[in-house]
C-alpha positions in Angstrom: -33.7 -5.6 38.1 -34.7 -2.0 38.0 -31.0 -0.9 37.8 -30.6 -3.1 34.7 -33.6 -1.3 33.1 -32.2 2.1 33.8 -28.8 1.1 32.5 -30.3 -0.3 29.3 -32.3 3.0 28.9 -29.2 5.1 29.4 -27.2 3.0 26.8 -30.0 3.3 24.3 -30.1 7.0 24.8 -26.4 7.3 24.1 -26.7 5.2 21.0 -29.5 7.3 19.6 -27.7 10.6 20.3 -24.5 9.2 18.7 -26.4 8.3 15.6 -27.7 11.9 15.2 -24.3 13.4 15.9 -22.6 11.2 13.3 -25.0 12.3 10.6 -24.0 16.0 10.5 -20.8 17.8 9.9 -19.5 20.1 12.7 -19.7 23.8 12.3 -17.3 25.4 9.8 -17.6 22.9 6.9 -21.0 23.9 5.4 -21.5 27.5 6.2 -22.4 28.3 2.6 -23.7 26.2 -0.2 -22.8 27.1 -3.8 -24.5 26.3 -7.0 -23.1 26.5 -10.6 -23.6 29.7 -12.7 -27.2 30.0 -13.7 -28.3 27.8 -10.7 -30.1 28.5 -7.5 -30.4 26.5 -4.2 -33.6 24.8 -3.1 -34.6 22.3 -0.5 -34.8 18.6 -1.5 -37.5 16.2 -0.5 -36.0 13.7 1.8 -37.4 11.0 4.1 -38.5 12.1 7.5 -35.9 11.4 10.2 -32.9 11.6 7.8 -29.8 13.2 9.2 -26.7 14.3 7.4 -24.8 17.2 6.0 -26.7 20.3 4.6 -25.9 19.2 1.1 -28.1 16.1 1.6 -31.1 18.4 2.1 -30.5 20.9 -0.8 -30.0 20.8 -4.5 -29.1 23.1 -7.3 -31.5 23.7 -10.1 -31.5 26.0 -13.2 -32.9 29.5 -12.5 -34.6 29.4 -16.0 -36.1 26.0 -15.6 -36.6 24.7 -12.1 -37.3 21.2 -13.4 -33.7 21.0 -14.7 -31.5 19.7 -11.9 -27.8 20.8 -11.7 -26.7 18.4 -8.9 -25.7 18.8 -5.3 -24.4 22.1 -4.1 -20.7 22.6 -3.2 -20.1 23.3 0.4 -17.7 25.8 1.9 -17.1 26.8 5.5 -14.7 28.8 7.7 -12.7 25.7 8.4 -12.0 25.2 4.7 -9.3 27.2 2.8 -10.6 30.6 1.8 -9.0 30.0 -1.7 -11.6 27.4 -2.4 -14.4 29.9 -1.8 -12.6 32.5 -3.9 -12.4 29.9 -6.7 -16.1 29.2 -6.5 -16.9 32.9 -6.8 -14.3 33.4 -9.6 -15.9 30.5 -11.5 -19.4 32.1 -11.2 -20.8 29.9 -8.5 -23.5 31.5 -6.4 -25.3 31.1 -3.1 -28.6 32.4 -4.6 -31.7 30.8 -3.1 -34.5 29.9 -5.6 -37.5 32.2 -5.4 -39.9 29.6 -4.0 -37.5 28.9 -1.1 -36.6 32.5 -0.2 -38.6 32.5 3.0 -37.3 29.2 4.2 -34.3 28.8 6.5 -31.6 27.2 4.3 
């Protein structure tokens, strides 16, 4: 009976860990988050316990009016073609963090 309890606990542990691992992208896909020209990056309010890609937890807002949302940031990482990052920069996209969020780890 005790072995069944330990086995059940081990299975539950694996299921919980798998759920967390499935929610985030592996390194190299969201190293940088880009906002459109005139925008800056800030943290989004999300429900406690949510897991997922960095873009789920951040949003782009206007630098001149932080109440004006600009949508989700565009991700780029070292496992994505450098030409995509270059295009973002050529088009004026920025990794600027909004002033209120400058001290937070984004």
